[in-house]
C-alpha positions in Angstrom: 61.4 169.2 43.4 62.8 170.2 40.0 65.9 169.2 38.1 68.5 170.6 35.8 68.5 169.2 32.2 71.1 166.6 31.4 71.9 164.7 28.3 74.8 162.3 29.0 78.5 162.5 28.6 80.2 163.1 25.3 82.9 165.2 23.6 81.9 166.9 20.4 84.1 166.9 17.3 84.9 170.5 16.3 83.1 171.4 13.1 80.9 168.2 13.1 77.9 169.0 15.3 75.9 166.0 16.5 78.8 163.5 16.3 80.6 162.2 19.4 84.4 161.5 19.6 85.4 158.2 21.1 86.3 157.2 23.7 84.5 159.6 25.9 85.0 160.2 29.6 82.5 158.7 32.0 79.5 156.6 31.4 75.9 157.5 30.5 74.7 154.6 32.6 76.7 155.7 35.6 75.6 159.3 35.1 71.9 158.1 35.2 72.6 155.9 38.3 74.2 158.9 40.1 70.9 160.9 39.6 69.3 158.6 42.2 71.3 160.4 44.9 69.5 163.7 44.0 66.1 162.3 43.1 65.5 159.0 44.8 63.2 156.7 42.8 60.8 156.4 45.7 60.2 160.1 45.5 58.1 159.7 42.3 55.2 158.6 44.5 54.7 162.2 45.4 51.3 163.3 44.0 52.3 166.9 43.2 49.7 169.7 42.8 51.1 172.2 45.3 49.7 175.5 46.3 47.7 177.6 43.9 46.2 174.6 42.1 43.2 175.8 40.1 39.9 174.0 40.6 38.6 171.7 37.9 36.0 174.2 36.6 38.6 177.1 36.5 41.0 174.8 34.6 38.5 173.9 32.0 37.4 177.5 31.5 41.0 178.6 31.1 41.7 175.8 28.6 38.6 177.0 26.6 40.1 180.4 26.0 40.8 181.0 22.3 38.5 178.2 21.2 35.3 178.7 19.1 32.8 179.7 21.8 29.8 177.9 20.3 31.7 174.6 20.4 33.1 174.7 23.9 29.8 173.3 25.4 30.5 170.1 23.3 34.0 169.9 24.8 32.7 170.4 28.3 30.0 167.7 27.7 32.6 165.2 26.5 34.9 165.9 29.4 32.0 165.5 31.9 31.1 162.1 30.5 33.6 160.0 32.6 36.7 160.6 34.7 38.9 159.2 31.9 37.3 161.7 29.5 38.1 164.5 32.0 41.7 163.3 32.2 42.0 163.3 28.4 40.9 166.9 28.2 43.0 168.1 31.2 46.6 167.8 30.0 47.3 171.4 31.2 45.9 170.8 34.7 48.0 167.6 35.1 51.1 169.4 33.8 50.5 172.0 36.6 50.4 169.1 39.1 53.4 167.3 37.6 55.5 170.5 37.8 55.6 170.1 41.6 56.8 166.5 41.4 60.5 165.3 41.3 62.2 165.0 37.9 65.7 163.8 37.1 66.3 166.5 34.5 66.8 164.0 31.7 65.3 165.7 28.6 63.4 163.8 26.0 60.8 164.7 23.3 57.7 163.8 25.2 54.1 163.3 23.9 52.7 165.5 26.6 49.4 163.6 26.5 50.5 160.0 26.8 47.3 158.7 28.4 46.2 155.1 27.6 43.8 156.0 24.9 46.4 157.9 22.8 48.1 154.7 21.6 46.8 152.9 18.6 47.1 151.6 15.1 47.6 153.5 11.8 48.7 152.8 8.3 52.2 153.0 6.9 53.2 153.9 3.4 53.0 150.3 2.1 49.5 149.5 3.5 50.7 147.8 6.7 49.6 148.7 10.2 51.9 150.2 12.8 51.1 150.5 16.6 52.5 153.5 18.4 51.7 156.8 20.2 49.3 158.6 17.9 48.5 162.1 19.3 51.0 164.8 19.6 49.1 168.1 20.1 51.0 168.8 23.3 54.4 167.5 22.4 57.5 169.3 23.7 61.0 168.5 24.9 60.6 167.9 28.6 60.8 165.4 31.5 60.2 161.8 30.5 58.6 161.2 33.9 55.6 163.3 33.0 54.6 161.0 30.1 55.1 157.9 32.2 53.0 159.2 35.1 50.2 160.4 32.8 50.1 156.9 31.3 50.1 155.1 34.6 47.4 157.4 36.1 45.2 156.9 33.0 45.4 153.1 33.4 44.1 153.3 36.9 41.2 155.6 35.9 40.4 153.4 32.9 40.6 150.2 34.9 38.2 151.5 37.5 35.7 152.5 34.7 36.1 149.0 33.3 35.1 147.5 36.6 38.5 146.1 37.6 39.3 145.8 41.3 41.7 148.2 42.9 44.6 145.7 43.0 44.2 145.1 39.2 44.2 148.8 38.5 47.3 149.4 40.6 49.0 146.5 39.0 48.4 147.9 35.5 50.2 151.1 36.5 53.0 149.1 38.1 53.3 146.9 35.1 53.4 149.9 32.7 56.3 151.5 34.7 58.1 148.1 34.8 57.7 147.5 31.1 59.0 151.0 30.4 62.0 150.4 32.7 62.8 146.9 31.2 62.4 148.2 27.6 64.8 151.1 28.3 67.3 148.6 29.8 67.0 146.4 26.7 67.6 149.4 24.4 70.5 150.6 26.4 72.3 147.2 26.0 71.9 147.1 22.2 74.0 148.6 19.4 72.6 152.0 18.7 71.3 151.3 15.1 69.6 148.1 16.3 68.1 149.8 19.3 66.7 152.6 17.0 64.7 150.1 15.1 64.1 147.6 17.9 60.9 146.0 19.1 59.0 145.8 15.8 55.2 145.5 16.0 55.5 141.8 15.4 57.6 141.4 18.5 55.7 143.8 20.7 53.1 141.5 22.2 55.8 138.9 23.1 58.2 141.5 24.4 55.6 143.1 26.7 54.2 139.7 27.7 50.8 140.9 26.6 49.6 137.7 24.9 46.1 137.9 26.3 45.8 141.2 24.4 46.5 139.6 21.0 42.9 138.9 20.2 41.8 142.4 21.1 44.6 143.9 18.8 43.5 141.6 16.0 39.9 142.9 16.2 41.1 146.5 16.4 43.4 145.9 13.4 40.5 144.4 11.3 38.4 147.6 11.9 41.4 149.8 11.3 42.0 148.4 7.8 38.5 149.5 6.8 38.9 153.0 8.4 40.0 154.8 5.2 39.5 158.0 3.3 37.4 156.1 0.9 35.0 154.8 3.5 34.7 158.2 5.1 34.1 159.9 1.8 31.4 157.3 0.9 29.5 158.1 4.0 30.1 161.9 4.2 29.9 163.1 0.6 27.5 163.1 -2.3 28.1 163.3 -6.1 27.9 166.7 -7.8 26.6 167.4 -11.3 30.1 167.8 -12.8 31.3 164.3 -11.8 32.9 165.4 -8.5 31.8 165.0 -4.9 31.0 167.3 -2.0 30.6 167.0 1.7 27.1 166.6 3.2 26.2 168.5 6.4 26.0 166.4 9.5 25.7 168.9 12.3 27.2 169.6 14.7 30.1 167.3 13.9 30.5 168.0 10.1 29.4 171.1 8.2 30.3 172.6 4.9 31.9 176.1 5.0 31.4 179.2 3.0 33.2 179.5 -0.3 35.6 182.2 1.0 36.6 180.2 4.0 37.0 177.1 1.8 39.2 179.1 -0.6 41.5 180.2 2.3 41.9 176.6 3.4 42.7 175.4 -0.1 45.1 178.3 -0.6 47.0 177.2 2.5 47.8 173.9 0.9 50.5 175.6 -1.1 52.3 176.4 2.1 51.7 172.8 3.3 53.4 171.4 0.2 56.5 173.3 0.9 56.8 171.4 4.2 56.8 168.0 2.6 59.8 166.1 1.2 60.1 166.7 -2.5 59.3 163.1 -3.4 55.8 163.5 -2.1 54.9 166.3 -4.5 54.3 164.2 -7.6 51.9 162.0 -5.6 49.8 164.9 -4.4 49.9 166.6 -7.9 47.7 163.7 -9.2 44.8 164.8 -7.0 42.4 167.6 -7.4 40.7 169.4 -4.5 36.9 169.0 -4.5 35.5 170.4 -1.3 36.3 171.6 2.3 34.2 171.0 5.5 34.6 171.8 9.2 34.7 168.8 11.4 34.8 168.5 15.2 37.4 166.1 16.5 38.6 164.6 19.8 38.0 165.7 23.3 40.8 168.1 24.2 40.7 169.4 20.6 37.0 170.3 20.5 36.6 174.0 19.8 39.8 174.4 17.8 39.5 174.9 14.0 39.7 171.6 12.1 38.9 171.1 8.4 38.7 168.1 6.2 39.7 168.5 2.5 38.4 166.1 -0.1 40.7 165.3 -3.0 40.0 162.9 -5.9 42.3 161.2 -8.3 41.7 160.6 -12.0 39.6 157.6 -11.2 37.5 159.4 -8.6 39.2 157.7 -5.7 39.3 159.9 -2.6 42.1 161.1 -0.3 41.0 163.2 2.7 43.4 165.5 4.4 42.8 166.9 7.9 43.9 170.5 8.4 43.8 170.9 12.2 44.6 174.0 14.2 47.8 173.7 16.4 47.6 175.6 19.6 50.5 176.2 22.0 51.2 173.1 24.1 49.5 173.2 27.4 52.7 172.0 29.0 54.8 175.1 28.1 53.7 177.3 31.1 54.9 174.5 33.5 58.3 173.5 32.1 60.3 176.2 33.8 58.9 175.2 37.2 60.4 171.7 36.6 63.8 173.2 35.6 63.4 172.7 31.8 63.9 175.2 29.0 60.9 176.8 27.6 61.0 176.3 23.8 61.3 179.4 21.6 58.1 180.6 20.0 57.6 179.2 16.5 55.0 177.6 14.2 52.9 175.4 16.4 52.1 173.1 13.5 55.8 172.5 12.9 56.2 171.7 16.6 53.6 169.1 16.5 54.9 167.5 13.2 58.5 167.5 14.2 57.7 166.1 17.7 55.6 163.3 16.1 58.4 162.4 13.7 61.0 162.3 16.5 58.9 159.9 18.6 57.3 157.6 16.1 59.1 154.7 14.4 57.0 155.4 11.3 55.0 158.6 10.7 52.3 159.6 8.2 54.1 160.2 4.8 51.9 163.2 4.2 52.5 164.9 7.5 53.1 168.7 7.3 52.0 172.1 8.4 50.6 175.4 7.1 48.9 178.6 8.1 45.3 179.6 7.6 44.1 183.2 8.5 47.3 183.7 10.5 46.7 180.6 12.6 49.1 177.6 12.6 47.7 174.2 11.5 49.1 170.7 11.1 48.1 168.7 8.0 47.8 164.9 7.9 45.9 162.1 6.3 42.4 161.7 7.7 41.3 158.1 8.6 44.6 156.6 7.6 43.5 153.1 8.8 43.5 154.4 12.3 42.3 152.1 15.2 42.6 152.2 18.9 41.9 150.2 22.0 39.4 151.7 24.4 41.2 151.0 27.7 38.0 151.5 29.7 36.3 148.7 27.8 39.0 146.1 28.3 38.3 143.0 30.4 39.9 143.3 33.9 42.4 140.6 33.1 43.8 142.5 30.1 44.3 146.0 31.6 47.8 145.0 32.9 48.7 143.5 29.5 47.7 146.8 27.9 49.8 148.6 30.5 52.9 146.6 29.7 52.4 147.1 26.0 52.0 150.9 26.2 54.9 151.2 28.7 57.2 149.5 26.1 55.9 151.7 23.3 56.5 154.8 25.4 60.1 153.8 26.2 60.8 153.2 22.5 59.4 156.6 21.7 61.5 158.4 24.4 64.7 156.5 23.4 64.8 158.3 20.1 65.7 161.6 21.7 67.0 160.7 25.2 69.9 158.3 25.6 68.4 155.0 26.9 71.6 154.3 28.8 71.0 157.4 30.9 67.3 156.6 31.7 68.1 152.9 32.2 70.9 153.8 34.6 68.5 155.8 36.7 65.6 153.3 36.6 67.8 150.4 37.5 66.9 146.7 37.9 64.6 146.8 40.9 61.0 147.6 41.0 61.5 150.7 43.2 60.5 153.1 40.5 57.5 150.9 39.5 56.2 151.0 43.0 56.5 154.7 43.2 54.8 155.4 39.9 52.0 153.0 40.8 51.5 154.9 44.1 51.4 158.2 42.2 48.9 156.7 39.7 46.4 155.6 42.3 46.6 159.0 44.1 46.2 160.9 40.9 43.3 158.7 39.8 41.6 159.7 43.0 42.3 163.4 42.3 41.0 163.0 38.7 37.7 161.5 39.9 37.3 164.4 42.3 38.0 166.9 39.6 35.5 165.1 37.3 32.9 165.2 40.0 33.5 169.0 40.5 32.9 169.5 36.7 29.8 167.4 36.7 28.4 169.4 39.7 29.2 172.7 37.9 27.3 171.5 34.8 24.3 170.4 36.8 24.3 173.7 38.7 24.4 175.6 35.4 27.7 177.2 36.2 29.1 176.1 32.8 27.3 175.1 29.6 27.6 171.6 28.4 26.1 169.6 25.5 26.0 166.0 26.5 26.2 163.0 24.2 27.6 164.8 21.2 
C-alpha cells in the first residue's frame, strides 16, 4: 500500500518562496487526521516483503557490488556475527520490505538507517556533548514510517540478544513508537521557533521517562569525552624525523597509502573547503596536513573507501579528518514503489551532509564533501568525542527506556522537515499506532533472525567468503 506525498496546507506568498500567508485554509492537524481513512493506523502491523524478495545471501552479494573486493569478506563476517549486526548492514533489504508496507505519504528527511545503534553522543563546537542520530549514509527525503519501523524492529532484535524476555522486547518497540507519537504531539502544540529547538539534551531523559538510563548515559559520556583526535593520533601515529607525525600500519583496519593516492586525497581537500562556511576557513588554515591512511569503518560501510587525514597545528596538536566515500542511498530504488519521488542524481557526499544538517539539532562544524578520483566523499571530524550505547548490551529493564529516548530523538529529527502537526494529527492520542508498530517489529525481528541464519549457513557452506572477528 503506497501513498501520495503530502506536506500540509498553506498558501505561498508570490515572490517569497518558503513563506506562508496567514490565515490559511484548512488545518495541518485535520489533514493528518484525515489520512487515517486511507491508511488506518492498525495497517502498520503489516510486515511487508512481498513477492520477489531476495534471499539474505543474494541481498548481501548485491550490496557488495562496487565495494573493494578484498574487504567484502570483512563486511560479511561482521554481518554474520549477530542478527543485529545483520540488520545494521541490510538497510537496502529492509527498504525492499518496507516498500510493500502502508505509508501516509507525509514526506520527511529520513535517516534511512535509524536502527537503535545509530543514536549516540558527539561533540559540539564548544566542547559539550550532544545526543542525536549520528549516521546518515542512507539519508533521503522519504516516508517517516520507515525510520520508525527500523528503529522498533532493531530494539526487538537487540533486546533478544541482550537476553530480555519477549514481552520486554515488544514493550521496547511499543514504547519507542509511543514516545515518537507523544513527542510529535508536543512539538505540534508549541510555537514554531520553540518547537524547533525543543527537548534539549538536558531535558531528554525526563521527557522520555528514561531515568533508569541516566547512569548508562553518564558512563558513555565519560568515555566519549576521551574519544578525541588527540587520543586516536597518540595510538595510531609515530613521530617523524622532521618533527611531524605519520600513521602506523595496523592491518587490516588501518594502513598507510601510497604517496600518489595520499596526494589525491590531500588535493581533494581544496574542494572540501569550498563546501564549508567561510568562517571555518581561518580555523583550518592554521593546520598543516601530515599524513593520510586508509581505515575500515562500520558494518554497512566496510568495503567503501575511507581515509583518515592527520593535521597538526603549530603546537603539534592533532586534528583528524575522515574522508569517507558516499555511495548512493540503498533506499532510492524503493522510494517510487512507496509513492515517493526519487531524488535527482547529484553529489552523494552533499546528499549525506545536507541530510544530516536537516535532521540534527547541532552538526559537526567541519562537515563537508569532496571528490576523490571521480568518487563522491563526505568529510567530517574523526573521533569527535563520539560515544554510543550498545543496545544489545543493555540490562533488560533498560531497553524500554532506550526505546522511549530514541523514539523522542527520531520525532525531533523528523519535525525539522515534516510539519509535526501533520504527523501528530495522523498518529493521534491513542496507542493504536504503537500497537501496530510493535507487532511489525516483532514480525520483522523474526525475519531478521531467519535472514541472519541464512547468511551464517552460507558462510559455513563456503558459498560466500567471510573473515570473522575483524
